[in-house]
C-alpha positions, 0 to 999 in steps of 0.5 A, a space after each residue: 522754313 527757308 523752303 516756304 519763304 522761297 515758295 512764297 517769294 517765287 509765287 509773289 514774283 510769278 503769280 502776282 503779275 500773272 493774276 494782275 494781267 489776267 484780271 486786267 484782261 477780264 476787266 477789259 473784256 467785261 467793259 469795266 473802265 476807270 476806278 471800277 476796273 481798277 478796284 476790281 483788278 486790285 481786289 481780285 489779284 489779291 484773292 487769286 494770288 492768296 489762293 495760289 499761294 495756299 495751293 502751292 504750300 498745300 501741295 508742298 507740304 503734302 508732297 513732303 509728308 509722303 
């Protein structure tokens, strides 16, 4: 339980800012401005962080089973 909490907090502290930065760069490259860029970054970063969290938790559980 504590290990899962620590992994979740680590991905939140490291993964969420990294995904926001990556998506801001992609929004600028694609030419989005204003509200559309903000919406794309907000939705995309939440989805990317969720994907990252599930991947890390799945890898941790798989490693713990073996």
